[in-house]
N, C-alpha and C positions, 0 to 999 in steps of 0.2 A: 472465379477459384483467380488466388491474387496472384501468381506467378504459373501457366499452363505449361510453362516447357520443365516446367522442379518432378508437377504431379503427372506431366509423360514421362520425365525422368521415370519418378518413383513405383509407375507400373509397371513400363519395362523392368524394372529391376524386380520389381514383388513374380514378376512371370518367371524369372530364372531361377531366382528362390526354388518355386517352385516342381522348376524341369530338376534341381538341380538337391532335388527334395531335403532343403535347408527350411523346416518350418519357425526354427529357432530367429532364421536373421530373418525371417517372412515377420514375422513377430513385432520387428523393431520398426518392419517399416515399414505396414499398416497405422503405428503408433506417427509415424513420420508424413505419411497422407493424412492422416486425420487431422496435422498442425496443419495438413495444408490447404483443405478441406472449411475456416474455419480464417477469410480474408482479413478480417477485421481489424483496425490500424487502431487502437483507443487513443485520445486526446483528451488527459483531463480538461476543463479550465477555469481557471482556483485563483481562487482573492476575497480580498474583505467584502463588507455590504455592500451594496449600493454605487461599486467600480465601473459600474454598467459591462458582467461578464454576460447578462441573457440578453442582452440587445446586441451583445455581436457574437452571439452566435444566432442569433435572429437574419443578421446584418450577412454570415457568412453561406447563410442556407437561403437569405432575401425570399422569408415565409417568419408570419409570426405566432410559433413556434412555443416559443418560449416565454411566459410572461412577464409583463413591464410595466412598472408605473411606478411613481411617489416616492408610495401607503407601499411600495408590496414586496417583500424581498423573498426570498426562494428559500424554499425547506427544505424542497425532497430531490434528489439529485434527477437531472435529466436527462437522458441516455436518446442525440437524437442518429440514427446509422439508414441507409439505403434501404427503398422499398418500392416498388411499380405502384405501386397508393400509398397514398393521408390514411396513415392511418395512430391512434393514438395507444396503448397499453399501461394498466398499474400492474407495478412487481410484487407480490408479495411476498421474501421468503424465510416457505418451513423452514420452523425449531428442529425439525427430526430433517437429517442429512440427507435419506433414503426418498423422501415423498417433494418431488416434482413443483419448483413456486407457484404459486398461485397465478394464474395471468387474470387481466379481466380490463376490457375495450370497451372505451370509454370516445365517447363522441369528443372530437382537438376541442372543439369551443369549448368545452368543462376541461379542460387542461388545468388552469389557473387555481380552479375551485378543492386539489390535491396538491398540488409541487407547491407551493406558496404560503405563506405563514400566513398573512391573512385568509385562503378558504382553509389552509388545517395545520392551524397552529401546532407548533412541537413537534411536529408529524403525527397527531391521533389518531393518524387514517390505519400509523403501522405502515407505508409505504417502507418498500426497500428503492426503486426508484419506477420510475414513469423511461416508455420505451415510445421513443415518435421514427413513426416512416417516412420518409419522404424521398422520390420521387427526383433526385438531384446530379447533376453531371460531379458532381462533387464528390460524393461520397459513393458514388458509382464505384469506386477504386477500395472498398471497404473502409475508408475512412470514417470513423465515430466522433463522436462529441458528448461529450460530457458537462453540462451548466450543473459544477457542486455547487450547494450552499456556502457562505463567506465560510474564508476559513480564520480569518482575525488571524493568522501571523499561528504558531506552535502552538500558545495558550486558546485555545476552544476547543469544543464541544464538536465545532466540522470537521475543523481543523484535526484532531487529535484522528478522529475518522478518515479522514480524505490521508492523513499519513499514511496509511497501514495500505489504501491502496496505491498507491503512488509506483512498489517495482513492481505490477503489473500492469501497466500505461506504457503505451509507446512515450508519449511528448506530455510537458503539462505545462500550456499558459497561463502565466501569469498571469490577471489583468490589474492597475494601477490607474486609476483614474491622471489627468494633466493640471486636478488644483492642486496637489501640494507633490516634495516628493518621498522615494519612500522611508516605505517608517521604519523601526529596530522588528518587529514582526513580521514586515511580509520578506525579508535583508532575513531573516534568521528563518524564514519557511522558505523562501529559493536553498535556503546552502546546507538543509536539510534533503530539501528534492534534489540539487543537484545530485546526493549522494546515494542516489535511490533511484531516477531515473536516468535514463541516455540523456534527453533531447530535453530543454529547458528554453523557451524562449517569454521572453515581456511585452509584454504589449499593452503601453499609455493609450486610453481611450479619452473620446471628448476634445480633440486636440480640439475640435470647432467655436470650445465654450470656450476654451482659453487660451487668447492669443499670445500668454509668454508657456506654452507649452515646448515652445522648443529649450528655454532654459532649464526648465524643470528635465528634459530627455536629457541635459547636458550634467544637470550634479544628478539625472541617476546612474548615470556612463559613471560618472568618480565613484558612486557607491557600488554600486559594481565592482570595478577594479580596488578598491581596498576591503572591498571585505572577500576576492582572490575567486571571482564567478563571475563565467566565460559562459553570455548567453548573446543572444542577439536580443538588444531592445526596438521594436517596432510600434512607430506613433498613428493611431489609425482616428478614423472619424467614425462612429456605424450609422449617423444617419444620414451624412453624406454620402455614405455607398449604399446605405436603400432609395435616396434618391437618385443617386447617377443611376441606379438598377429601371428603377420605373422611367428616370426621360434621356436609360441610352444617353447618356452626355460621360464622351472617352473620359474630359476633362476634370469631370468632378468624382469619373470614379479611381482615376491616379492622387486624386488630392486627397483621394481619402484614404491611402496607406492603406487598400487591401491588397492590391498586388502582389506589392513585401509578403506580406502576412499570408496568403494563400500560394502563394511560391515556398514559401518554408516549408507550410503543411504536405505539399505535391513530394518535394525532392528531399528535404530533409528525415520529412519525416517517413510518409508511404510507402519515398522510392527505399528508402533508405532501409524499413521494413521489408522490403520486395530485396533486397540484395541480400538481405540476413537469411529472407528465407533461402535465396535459390543457395548462397553460400552454406551454408548447417543441413540440407540437403544431400547437397555432393559430397558430403563431407558423411550424411551418412550409408548413402552411396559405392565412395569408392572405401566406405569399411568393410562394406559387403563381399564387394565388390574380391577384394580384396581377402575375406574369408573363405569366398567360393572355388578363386586362384589355389588359395595355398595347396587343398591337397591336390588341385591336376598339377603345378611346380615340382613337387615330390614328385607321384610318378612318373614322369616327365625326366626329368634327374636323373631320377634307376631307372627305366627305362631305356636313357642315350646312353646310362653306365654304370652296369652291371656291377661291376667291381667295387664300386661305393656305395651301392647300396645303404650294407650293412650299417658303415660310420653311420649317411645321411640317416634308417631308422635309430642312432644310435642317438644323434641329434634333437631329430624329433620327439624321442619317446624322452629325453633331459628339458626340453621346451615344455614336452606336454605336464614335465611334472610339477613344473615351476606354475605351471598354466594353475593346474590342481590344489598350489599350493594357496592360490589368492581368492579357492574356493568356500574355503578354511575361516571358519571361525576365530582362532589364532594368526591369521594373514595381518599383516603391519599395520597394512588399508582399514582396518575390519576396530583394529586396536587405536591409530589413529580418529577411527572416525568413535567408537564408543568415549575415549577419552576424550577427546575435544570438546562431545554435546555433553558428557559430561560438566565438565567447567566450564563453559561456559554458558549451560544453567544455572550456576552454580557463580560465576560470575553478572550474570544478569541481575539473578536476585538481591543480590547487596546492591549489585548499580544502583533498582530500581527506589530498593529499601532508606537507601542514603538518602536520594531526595526523596523521598516522601517524609521519611525523617525529619531533615532541615525543610522542607515546609511545615510541618508540623509542629517545630517547634517555635518558628517564624509566626503560625498563628496564634500560641494560646500567647506570645506574647503583644502579640493583636490583640487579644481577646480582654488581658489582665490590662492594660492598660485602657480600658475600654466602657461604656455599656456593652455590652451586644442584642441591646432592643432595640437601641440608638444605631447604630449602625451596622444590621446584621445584613440587608439585603444586599451591599454591597462587598462587607466581608465573604455573606456565599459566592458574589459570581468570583474575587477574588480569589478563592480559595480555587473554583474548579475551571479556572485557568489555569493556575498552578499546577495542580490537580497532569491536567488534559495536555500540561508542556512535558511534565516529567514524564507522561507513559510517553506522549512521542519523546521524545528524547531517548526515553530506553525502546522504543522498537527502532525506534533509526541507527542504537548503536545494535541491535540485535541483528539486523540486516546486514551488515555491515562486515561479524563478525563470521555470520552464517555461510554468508560468500565468499571469506577470509577459508573458513576447515573446509568446505567442500574444495575450494582451490586444493588444500595440504594434501586431502583424499588421492586427487584423485595424482599429486606430484607419487606419494607413496604407491595407489596401485601401478603405475604405469612409466617409475622413474626416467626419464630424457625423451619422452612419449604424448606427444599433443592429441587427449583426453576430451572430450565432447562431456558436457557435464549437462544435465538433466536441469530443468525449469524449473528454479525452485518456489515451493509453495509459500507464501508471506502469510495470507490471509486475503477474507474477504471485506473490506469496504463499514471500519464499524465492531468489528471485531476483536478486539482488539480491548479487551473492560464494555465494549457492549450492555452487558446484565451489572451496569453498578450502580446503584440507588444516588438520588439525589442527596444535599444534603439535607438536612433532618433537623428545622428548626423548636427547638425545646421551647415547650410553656410556659407562656411568660405570667409569674405570675401576678396580678394585680394588686393596686394600692392604690385606691382612690383617695379622695377624700371620707369617706365613711370608713373604710379605713386606719386610715391618720389619723379620724378624732378617738375614731375607739381608741387603737396603741397609744395616744399622746395619756385622753382622759382614764386608762389604765396604770402608764407609767408615773404621770400627771395623782393620782391620787395616794398609794405606797409614799409619794416624795408630803405633800399635801401630810397625813393620817402621821410618819414622822415624826417631821415637824411641829408639827399642830400639840402633839404628845409634851415635843419634848417644854416646848414654847408653856404650857396652860402648865410647870410645874410653877414657873415664873410669873404666874398668876394671871398670864394671859388668855386671850378669846380662843379655840380646837383652830379659828378662823379666825385670821391675824395676817393681816400684812407679810411677812418672814412665811407663815405658812403656803401660801399666798403662792408668792413670789417661786418658792422651791416648788410645789408642786405646778408649777409654768415652768418650770426647769430639766424635773425630770421628767417629763413628758414631752418639754424638745428631742432631749437625750436618748428616750426610745423610744421615740420616730425616728431619729437620723440610725442609731444603732442597727432597729427595725429594715431601715431601708438600705443601710452598708448590708447587712446580712442578706439582700433580698437581692442589693447588687452578685456580692460573692456566690450567692448562687446561681444567678442568673451563667455569672462568671465560668461557674462551676461544669454545672449541664451546657454550656455549650461546647467548654474544652473537651468533654468526654463526647459531645457529637461530631467534632473532629475526628477526635482518636477513632472514632466510630467509622465515622465514612473513609475513612486512612487506610482502618483496618481491614476495610473491604475491594477498597480498590485494592490493595498490595494484594490480598488474595484472590481479585476477580483476571490483575492482569497479568498475577505471577501464574494462572492456571491457563490463561491466554499463552504463556510467553513459551512454558514449558511444552504446550499439545502442540507448535507454533515448533519447536525446533526439534520435539520426533518426532513430524510428521517431516522432517527434511529429514533426517535424520533413517526415517524406514524407509525415502525416497533416490536418496545417495544410497544404502545400501543394495537397495531393491535393481538401483541403475548398474552399482558396478560387478557385481552378483551378476546379472545379466549379462555382459560384457564376456565375464571368466569365462562362463555358460558357453560360451558361439568359441574364445578361444581356444576351448578345451578337445572343443567338439572338430573344430576345425584341425585341430592338431592331429587328436584322434583320429582323422576320415587322410589322415597323412600320413602317417603311419600303417595305418594298414594300406594306403593302393602304394605307396614305397615297398612292404611288404608281399603283396601279390604281384609288383613288381616283377622282385626278383623270378616269379617261379611262374614267367609270364613265357613261352615256349619261341623261337627263333621267328619261326615261320610268323608268329601273329603280333611279333616288338615294334615294328615298322609300320606294323597299320595301329597300331597303338598310336604309335607314337602321332602320327599325320593325326589318325582322331581328336587326341587334346592340346596340337597346337591347335587345331579349327576352334575344338571350347577354350584354349587361352584365348585368341583369336579374339572372339562372342564376346567374352571375358574385357577384356582391358579397350574393345568400342565399345560397348557400354562406361568403363572409366574414361572415357577419351571423350564421352558427353557429358558425366559427370564434372572431371575439371574443366571443361568451355563454361557448364550453368553456371562453375563456381568463379570462373572469373568475369560471367559477361557482368554489368551493370542492367537496372533495371530504365528505360525507354523516357525523357523528359514526359513528364504529364503537363499536360492544362486543365484548365477549367474554368467557363463562364463566371 
C-alpha cells in the first residue's frame, strides 16, 4: 500500500458506516479503499525515435530490460514495475470489454523479439504492451516506468496514441538527446502534455557524447520560456550511470546527473501522488463523518432544547426538499451536464471536421500539382502526420473542455461548496481513432514502351491516312513526306494526350483515396470522441446522483431523529444526551484523524 495511514483510516471509517447502518456511505469508502489498493504511480517516458528513452529506463532500474541498439527502435510500450522476481509478460487487450486481457509470460531474453521494430515490425503481433517485473528499490514505492515508442511530436501515429493516455499518467518525462536543441514537434508535444498531465520533466540525454551539451540545455531553457512551458530540464548520461552502478563510483554517479532525475521521480511524482492520496482520502472520510454526525447533531439539539425541536424539524425538512431536488432530472446541475455535453459533442465534431477539411484541401492541392506515382510514399507519410496531429489536437481540446464542464457541473450542484470530482476516464492508449486503416494507394495503370508504341501507332495511322488521302488528290503517293510527318505528329500528340489522361486519372483516384481516408478518420475519431464524452457524462451523473442520495438519506434520518427527540421522556433524555455526545466524540475523533492525514506530508524517500 502506498499510504498505510490512509488505508487504516478508511478501514476505521468503514467500520463506522457499518455500525451506524449507512451502507450508502460504505459504498463510497469501498471505492476509496480500492483506489488506495493500487499504489502505482505511472511515469511515461516519451520522445522521438533514437533519443535514448530505452537506455534511460535501463539506467534508472540498473538492468538491461529494454532492448537498445543503433538499429532497434521500440514498437510496443514496455511497462516496468516492481516484482519480487524478474518476469516478462506480454499483454493483448481483448476487443470485448467483458473479457480480461490475454497475458503470456516469456523469458526476459526474448523481450526484444516482441517490443522492438526489428523483431515485431509495426506490431504485427498485436500486443498492447509488455510488462516487466523487477525487484528494485526504486520501484518498490509504486513507481511504474512506461517506455513508449517514439512519438515524433503530435504529428505521428505513436504521438496520437501517447496523447490519449496522458490524462491517466502521473508524470511525463520527455527525452531528447544533446545533439540538437528542441524541435518544433517536441515543443508542440510538451505544450499539449502540460495541459493533460500535472507533472512534466525534460531530460537531455547522451551528455557524455556531446561536449556542447551545456549550450544545448541553455538554448532549450530559452525555448521553454518563450513557449510558456514550466518544466525542469535534467541533463543525464545513461552510460555513466550504468558504469557508475557497476564500479560503485560515487563521483561518476554524481556526474551522470541521475541523482536529480531520481529525486524528481521520488519527491515530485511518488511523494506528490501519496500526498494526493492522503488529501483525497481525508476529504472522503470527512464527508462521510459529516454525514454520520448530521442526524446525531439534529437529535442532540432537539434533546437539549425541546422547545426549538419543531423549528429544527422544519429547517431539516426544507433542507431535505432541496437535496431531493438535486436528485431530479430537472435539477440545474443535470441541465448543465446534459446541455454541456451536447454542446461539447457538437463543438468537438465541428473542430475535427474543420481540421480535416483543411488537410483535405491541402492534400488535393499537392496532388493536383504533381504526379501521385512519383511522390506517393512521401505524400502518404505527410498525410498520416497531419491527420494524427489533427486527431491529437482535437483530443487535447476535448479533455480540456470536459474538465471545465465537470467544474461547471460541480458549481451548480452545490454553489459555494467544494465538491470532489470523480476521476474522468479519457480512454486508453491508442483508442482514439485506433481502428482507422492506412491510406490506400490507388492502382497505377502501366504505360510502358509497348503501350506507348501501340498508342502512337494508332494515332499516327489516322494522321497518315488523312493527310495521305488529301495529298493523293494532288497526284502524290499515299506514303509521302507530308503524310509520314503528319503521322508522326499525330502519334506523338496521341501519346501525350494519353499520358495526360492517365495523370489526371491518377490524380483523381488519389484525391478520392484521400477523401475516403479523411471520411474514415472523421467517422471513427468522432465516434470515439462521442463515446468518451458520453462515458464522462455518465460518470459525472452517477457521481453527483450518489452524493445527492447520501445527503438526502442523512437529512431524512436527521428529521426522524429530531421528531423522535420530541417524544422522549424526561427521564431518558439525559441518558440519550450523554449517549449522543459520546457517539459524536467518536465521530469527531475520526474527523480529527482525517484532518491530520490531509495536512501531513509524504516522508522523504531515497533509492539507490
